[in-house]
C-alpha positions in Angstrom: 77.5 -12.3 102.9 78.1 -13.4 99.1 81.1 -13.4 97.4 80.8 -12.6 93.7 82.7 -14.0 90.9 84.4 -10.5 90.3 85.6 -10.5 93.8 87.3 -13.7 93.4 88.9 -12.9 90.1 90.3 -9.8 91.3 92.1 -11.9 94.5 93.6 -14.5 92.4 95.2 -12.1 90.3 96.5 -10.2 92.9 97.6 -13.4 94.4 99.4 -14.1 91.4 100.7 -10.5 90.4 102.4 -9.8 93.9 104.8 -12.6 94.0 105.6 -11.9 90.1 106.5 -8.0 91.1 108.6 -9.5 93.9 110.4 -11.6 91.9 111.1 -8.8 89.3 111.9 -6.7 92.2 114.5 -9.1 93.8 116.1 -9.4 90.5 116.6 -6.2 89.4 117.2 -4.2 92.8 119.1 -6.5 95.0 122.8 -6.5 94.5 124.6 -10.0 94.7 126.3 -10.3 98.1 127.6 -13.9 97.9 131.2 -14.6 99.3 131.4 -11.0 100.4 132.4 -9.8 104.2 130.2 -7.4 105.9 133.3 -4.8 105.5 133.6 -5.4 101.7 129.8 -4.8 101.6 130.1 -1.4 103.7 132.8 -0.3 101.7 131.0 -0.8 98.4 127.8 0.8 99.4 129.8 3.9 100.7 131.3 4.4 97.4 128.1 4.0 95.5 128.7 1.0 93.7 126.4 0.1 90.8 124.6 -3.4 91.8 125.6 -4.5 88.1 129.1 -4.1 89.3 129.1 -5.8 92.7 129.9 -9.1 91.5 133.3 -7.8 89.5 134.5 -4.9 91.8 137.6 -5.1 93.9 137.7 -3.9 97.0 140.4 -2.0 98.8 141.4 -0.9 102.2 140.0 -2.5 105.3 137.5 -4.5 103.4 139.9 -6.4 101.3 142.3 -7.3 104.3 139.3 -8.5 106.4 137.9 -10.4 103.5 141.7 -11.9 102.8 142.1 -12.8 106.4 138.6 -14.5 106.6 139.2 -16.7 103.5 142.5 -17.7 104.6 141.1 -18.8 108.2 138.4 -20.8 106.2 141.2 -22.4 104.2 143.3 -23.3 107.1 140.3 -24.4 109.0 139.2 -26.8 105.8 142.8 -28.2 105.7 143.3 -28.9 109.4 140.0 -31.0 109.6 141.4 -34.8 110.1 138.9 -37.5 108.7 139.2 -40.7 111.2 
């Protein structure tokens, strides 16, 4: 079977188009979840927080309490490590 030039151009354009669309989707649709506990994320999704407010949103209740405990545990672990 002979591959025509048109099918080569079409397949190469799909090869370029798909990653571009995927990158735009990631930037515009997925919220930033860095440095958030799972309970905080659960609370934020339950409240319907806009993805544009994820970075500045302050959680209350169980999510904030657990995140505070996790952060203090991590700080304690860092401070208690001795370098010999």
